[in-house]
C-alpha positions as CSV (number, residue, x, y, z in Angstrom):
1,M,-108.7,181.6,-0.5
2,I,-112.3,180.5,0.0
3,V,-111.9,177.8,-2.7
4,Y,-108.8,176.5,-0.9
5,R,-110.6,176.3,2.5
6,F,-113.6,174.6,0.9
7,L,-111.3,172.1,-0.8
8,A,-109.4,171.4,2.4
9,E,-112.7,170.9,4.3
10,A,-114.0,168.6,1.5
11,I,-110.9,166.5,1.7
12,F,-111.1,166.3,5.5
13,F,-114.8,165.2,5.4
14,G,-114.0,162.8,2.6
15,F,-111.5,161.0,4.9
16,V,-114.0,161.1,7.8
17,V,-116.7,159.5,5.5
18,L,-114.1,156.9,4.5
19,I,-113.4,156.1,8.2
20,L,-117.1,155.9,9.0
21,F,-117.7,153.6,6.0
22,G,-114.9,151.3,7.0
23,S,-116.0,151.3,10.6
24,L,-119.6,150.4,9.7
25,L,-118.4,147.7,7.3
26,T,-116.2,146.3,10.1
27,V,-119.1,146.2,12.6
28,R,-121.9,145.1,10.3
29,A,-120.1,142.6,8.1
30,R,-121.5,139.1,8.1
31,Q,-118.2,137.5,7.0
32,L,-115.0,137.8,8.9
33,M,-112.9,138.7,5.8
34,H,-115.2,141.6,5.0
35,A,-114.8,142.9,8.5
36,V,-111.0,142.9,8.2
37,L,-111.4,144.7,4.8
38,G,-113.5,147.3,6.5
39,L,-110.9,147.7,9.2
40,A,-108.2,148.3,6.6
41,V,-110.4,150.9,4.9
42,A,-110.9,152.7,8.2
43,F,-107.2,152.6,8.9
44,I,-106.4,154.0,5.5
45,G,-108.9,156.8,6.2
46,V,-107.1,157.6,9.4
47,A,-103.8,157.7,7.6
48,G,-105.3,160.1,5.1
49,L,-106.4,162.3,7.9
50,F,-102.8,162.3,9.3
51,F,-101.4,163.2,5.9
52,H,-104.0,165.9,5.4
53,L,-103.2,167.4,8.8
54,G,-99.5,167.7,7.9
55,S,-98.0,164.6,9.4
56,P,-96.8,162.4,6.6
57,F,-94.6,160.3,8.9
58,M,-97.6,159.4,11.1
59,A,-99.6,158.6,7.9
60,M,-97.0,156.2,6.7
61,M,-96.6,154.6,10.1
62,Q,-100.4,154.1,10.2
63,I,-100.4,152.4,6.8
64,L,-97.3,150.3,7.6
65,I,-98.2,149.2,11.1
66,Y,-102.0,149.0,11.0
67,V,-102.9,148.2,7.4
68,G,-99.7,146.4,6.6
69,A,-99.2,144.4,9.8
70,V,-102.4,144.2,11.8
71,C,-104.8,143.6,8.9
72,V,-102.4,141.2,7.1
73,M,-101.9,139.3,10.4
74,L,-105.7,139.1,10.9
75,V,-106.2,137.8,7.4
76,F,-103.3,135.3,8.0
77,G,-104.9,134.2,11.2
78,I,-108.3,133.7,9.5
79,M,-106.7,131.7,6.7
80,V,-104.4,129.5,8.9
81,G,-106.8,129.0,11.7
82,N,-110.0,127.1,11.5
83,A,-112.2,130.1,12.2
84,P,-115.5,130.0,10.3
85,T,-115.8,132.6,7.7
86,Q,-119.5,132.8,7.9
87,S,-121.0,134.5,10.9
88,A,-122.7,132.4,13.5
89,E,-126.1,133.1,14.8
90,V,-125.9,135.6,17.6
91,R,-128.1,134.7,20.5
92,G,-128.8,136.9,23.5
93,R,-131.3,139.2,24.9
94,G,-133.4,141.2,22.5
95,N,-132.9,144.6,24.1
96,N,-129.1,144.7,23.6
97,R,-129.7,146.8,20.5
98,Y,-131.7,149.4,22.4
99,L,-129.1,149.5,25.2
100,A,-126.3,150.1,22.6
101,V,-128.3,152.9,20.8
102,G,-129.1,154.5,24.2
103,T,-125.5,154.4,25.3
104,C,-124.3,155.8,22.0
105,G,-126.9,158.6,22.1
106,A,-125.9,159.5,25.7
107,G,-122.3,159.6,24.7
108,F,-123.0,161.7,21.7
109,V,-125.0,164.2,23.9
110,L,-122.2,164.4,26.5
111,L,-119.6,164.9,23.9
112,S,-121.6,167.5,22.1
113,A,-122.2,169.4,25.3
114,T,-118.5,169.3,26.1
115,L,-117.5,170.5,22.7
116,I,-120.0,173.4,22.8
117,R,-119.3,174.6,26.3
118,T,-115.5,174.5,26.2
119,Q,-113.5,177.6,25.4
120,W,-111.0,176.4,22.9
121,A,-107.6,178.2,22.6
122,A,-105.6,178.5,19.4
123,A,-102.9,175.9,18.9
124,A,-99.4,176.9,19.8
125,E,-96.8,177.3,17.1
126,R,-94.4,174.4,16.6
127,V,-91.0,174.9,18.2
128,G,-88.1,172.7,17.3
129,D,-87.4,170.3,14.5
130,F,-90.2,167.7,13.8
131,S,-88.7,166.2,10.6
132,V,-88.4,162.5,10.0
133,Q,-84.6,162.8,10.0
134,H,-84.7,164.3,13.5
135,L,-87.1,161.6,14.6
136,G,-84.8,158.8,13.3
137,E,-81.8,160.3,14.9
138,S,-83.7,160.5,18.2
139,F,-84.6,156.9,18.0
140,L,-81.0,155.8,17.4
141,H,-79.3,158.1,19.8
142,Q,-81.5,159.4,22.6
143,F,-84.1,156.6,22.8
144,V,-81.9,153.6,21.7
145,L,-82.8,151.4,24.7
146,A,-86.5,151.9,24.1
147,F,-86.0,151.2,20.4
148,E,-84.2,148.0,21.1
149,L,-86.7,146.9,23.7
150,I,-89.5,147.4,21.2
151,S,-87.6,145.2,18.7
152,V,-87.3,142.4,21.3
153,V,-91.0,142.6,22.1
154,L,-91.8,142.3,18.4
155,L,-89.5,139.4,18.0
156,I,-91.2,137.6,20.9
157,A,-94.6,138.3,19.4
158,I,-93.5,136.9,16.1
159,L,-92.1,133.8,17.7
160,G,-95.3,133.3,19.7
161,A,-97.4,133.6,16.6
162,I,-95.3,131.0,14.9
163,I,-95.6,128.6,17.8
164,I,-99.3,129.1,18.0
165,A,-99.8,128.7,14.3
166,R,-97.9,125.4,14.2
167,S,-100.2,122.4,14.0
168,P,-99.9,119.7,16.7
169,E,-98.6,117.2,14.2
170,E,-95.7,119.5,13.2
171,S,-94.7,120.1,16.8
172,H,-94.5,116.3,17.5
173,K,-92.2,115.8,14.5
174,S,-89.5,118.2,15.9
Protein backbone atom coordinates (compact mmCIF):
# COMPACT_ATOMS: atom_id res chain seq x y z
CA MET A 1 0.00 0.00 0.00
CA ILE A 2 2.86 2.37 0.82
CA VAL A 3 4.55 1.58 -2.49
CA TYR A 4 1.31 2.31 -4.38
CA ARG A 5 0.90 5.67 -2.64
CA PHE A 6 4.55 6.57 -3.26
CA LEU A 7 4.19 5.63 -6.93
CA ALA A 8 0.98 7.68 -7.26
CA GLU A 9 2.66 10.70 -5.70
CA ALA A 10 5.74 10.25 -7.89
CA ILE A 11 3.56 10.19 -11.01
CA PHE A 12 1.65 13.26 -9.82
CA PHE A 13 4.83 15.23 -9.15
CA GLY A 14 6.28 14.01 -12.45
CA PHE A 15 3.37 15.62 -14.28
CA VAL A 16 3.76 18.77 -12.17
CA VAL A 17 7.45 18.96 -13.15
CA LEU A 18 6.47 18.46 -16.80
CA ILE A 19 3.98 21.35 -16.53
CA LEU A 20 6.56 23.60 -14.86
CA PHE A 21 9.20 22.70 -17.47
CA GLY A 22 6.83 23.45 -20.33
CA SER A 23 5.70 26.70 -18.71
CA LEU A 24 9.26 27.88 -18.15
CA LEU A 25 10.18 26.94 -21.70
CA THR A 26 7.18 28.93 -22.95
CA VAL A 27 8.10 32.02 -20.98
CA ARG A 28 11.88 31.92 -21.42
CA ALA A 29 12.15 30.78 -25.05
CA ARG A 30 13.95 33.13 -27.39
CA GLN A 31 12.27 31.70 -30.48
CA LEU A 32 8.52 31.72 -30.99
CA MET A 33 8.39 28.10 -32.17
CA HIS A 34 10.18 26.94 -29.03
CA ALA A 35 7.63 28.84 -26.94
CA VAL A 36 4.77 27.02 -28.69
CA LEU A 37 6.56 23.71 -28.12
CA GLY A 38 6.83 24.53 -24.42
CA LEU A 39 3.14 25.37 -24.35
CA ALA A 40 2.32 22.00 -25.90
CA VAL A 41 4.49 20.25 -23.29
CA ALA A 42 2.67 22.08 -20.49
CA PHE A 43 -0.72 21.15 -21.97
CA ILE A 44 0.33 17.50 -22.22
CA GLY A 45 1.34 17.63 -18.55
CA VAL A 46 -2.08 19.00 -17.63
CA ALA A 47 -3.71 16.20 -19.62
CA GLY A 48 -1.55 13.71 -17.73
CA LEU A 49 -2.76 15.19 -14.44
CA PHE A 50 -6.38 14.84 -15.56
CA PHE A 51 -5.76 11.21 -16.52
CA HIS A 52 -3.95 10.51 -13.25
CA LEU A 53 -6.80 12.03 -11.25
CA GLY A 54 -9.30 9.67 -12.87
CA SER A 55 -10.78 11.75 -15.68
CA PRO A 56 -9.67 10.27 -19.00
CA PHE A 57 -12.33 12.21 -20.92
CA MET A 58 -10.95 15.54 -19.69
CA ALA A 59 -7.42 14.35 -20.48
CA MET A 60 -8.36 13.52 -24.07
CA MET A 61 -10.23 16.80 -24.48
CA GLN A 62 -7.16 18.64 -23.17
CA ILE A 63 -4.98 16.93 -25.76
CA LEU A 64 -7.45 17.31 -28.63
CA ILE A 65 -8.42 20.91 -27.98
CA TYR A 66 -5.32 22.52 -26.55
CA VAL A 67 -2.46 20.49 -27.98
CA GLY A 68 -4.18 19.44 -31.18
CA ALA A 69 -5.96 22.67 -32.00
CA VAL A 70 -4.50 25.64 -30.16
CA CYS A 71 -0.82 24.74 -30.55
CA VAL A 72 -1.25 23.63 -34.15
CA MET A 73 -3.11 26.88 -34.87
CA LEU A 74 -0.27 28.88 -33.31
CA VAL A 75 2.32 27.02 -35.39
CA PHE A 76 0.18 27.57 -38.50
CA GLY A 77 -0.14 31.27 -37.66
CA ILE A 78 3.61 31.60 -37.22
CA MET A 79 4.33 29.82 -40.49
CA VAL A 80 1.69 31.63 -42.56
CA GLY A 81 2.18 35.04 -41.04
CA ASN A 82 5.26 37.15 -41.35
CA ALA A 83 6.04 37.08 -37.65
CA PRO A 84 9.76 37.02 -36.89
CA THR A 85 10.91 33.71 -35.44
CA GLN A 86 13.79 35.33 -33.58
CA SER A 87 12.95 37.37 -30.52
CA ALA A 88 13.26 41.11 -30.78
CA GLU A 89 15.21 43.11 -28.24
CA VAL A 90 12.92 43.96 -25.35
CA ARG A 91 13.26 47.51 -24.17
CA GLY A 92 11.75 48.96 -21.07
CA ARG A 93 12.48 49.91 -17.55
CA GLY A 94 15.12 47.84 -15.80
CA ASN A 95 13.14 47.24 -12.63
CA ASN A 96 10.34 45.23 -14.29
CA ARG A 97 12.08 42.01 -13.30
CA TYR A 98 12.15 43.02 -9.64
CA LEU A 99 8.48 43.99 -9.79
CA ALA A 100 7.60 40.62 -11.32
CA VAL A 101 9.61 38.68 -8.73
CA GLY A 102 8.06 40.72 -5.92
CA THR A 103 4.54 40.18 -7.23
CA CYS A 104 5.11 36.43 -7.61
CA GLY A 105 6.61 36.24 -4.13
CA ALA A 106 3.67 38.10 -2.59
CA GLY A 107 1.23 35.85 -4.44
CA PHE A 108 3.09 32.76 -3.24
CA VAL A 109 3.00 33.97 0.38
CA LEU A 110 -0.73 34.75 0.18
CA LEU A 111 -1.53 31.42 -1.44
CA SER A 112 0.58 29.52 1.10
CA ALA A 113 -1.11 31.30 4.01
CA THR A 114 -4.52 30.50 2.56
CA LEU A 115 -3.64 26.84 2.07
CA ILE A 116 -2.24 26.49 5.59
CA ARG A 117 -5.06 28.27 7.43
CA THR A 118 -8.03 26.70 5.61
CA GLN A 119 -9.78 23.73 7.18
CA TRP A 120 -10.21 21.37 4.25
CA ALA A 121 -13.15 18.96 4.16
CA ALA A 122 -13.00 15.56 2.52
CA ALA A 123 -14.35 15.38 -1.00
CA ALA A 124 -17.90 14.12 -1.36
CA GLU A 125 -18.56 10.80 -3.04
CA ARG A 126 -19.67 10.90 -6.66
CA VAL A 127 -23.38 10.47 -7.20
CA GLY A 128 -24.71 9.75 -10.63
CA ASP A 129 -23.24 8.52 -13.86
CA PHE A 130 -20.13 10.37 -15.05
CA SER A 131 -19.27 8.13 -17.97
CA VAL A 132 -18.36 9.39 -21.41
CA GLN A 133 -21.48 7.74 -22.84
CA HIS A 134 -23.70 9.67 -20.41
CA LEU A 135 -21.87 12.89 -21.27
CA GLY A 136 -22.38 12.33 -25.00
CA GLU A 137 -26.08 11.59 -24.52
CA SER A 138 -26.42 14.78 -22.45
CA PHE A 139 -24.78 16.82 -25.22
CA LEU A 140 -27.10 15.44 -27.88
CA HIS A 141 -30.35 15.45 -25.87
CA GLN A 142 -30.39 17.83 -22.92
CA PHE A 143 -27.85 20.42 -24.15
CA VAL A 144 -28.42 20.17 -27.90
CA LEU A 145 -28.93 23.93 -28.38
CA ALA A 146 -25.67 24.80 -26.60
CA PHE A 147 -23.89 22.08 -28.57
CA GLU A 148 -25.11 23.51 -31.87
CA LEU A 149 -24.26 27.08 -30.84
CA ILE A 150 -20.71 26.01 -30.04
CA SER A 151 -20.40 24.43 -33.48
CA VAL A 152 -21.61 27.66 -35.13
CA VAL A 153 -19.11 29.72 -33.12
CA LEU A 154 -16.30 27.35 -34.16
CA LEU A 155 -17.39 27.61 -37.80
CA ILE A 156 -17.31 31.41 -37.61
CA ALA A 157 -13.84 31.27 -36.01
CA ILE A 158 -12.53 29.01 -38.76
CA LEU A 159 -13.98 31.23 -41.49
CA GLY A 160 -12.49 34.30 -39.81
CA ALA A 161 -9.09 32.63 -39.65
CA ILE A 162 -9.28 31.77 -43.36
CA ILE A 163 -10.23 35.34 -44.26
CA ILE A 164 -7.41 36.77 -42.15
CA ALA A 165 -4.86 34.29 -43.55
CA ARG A 166 -5.66 35.13 -47.18
CA SER A 167 -3.15 37.44 -48.75
CA PRO A 168 -4.36 40.75 -50.26
CA GLU A 169 -3.49 39.51 -53.77
CA GLU A 170 -5.74 36.45 -53.39
CA SER A 171 -8.67 38.52 -52.14
CA HIS A 172 -8.49 40.84 -55.18
CA LYS A 173 -8.58 37.88 -57.59
CA SER A 174 -11.94 36.65 -56.25
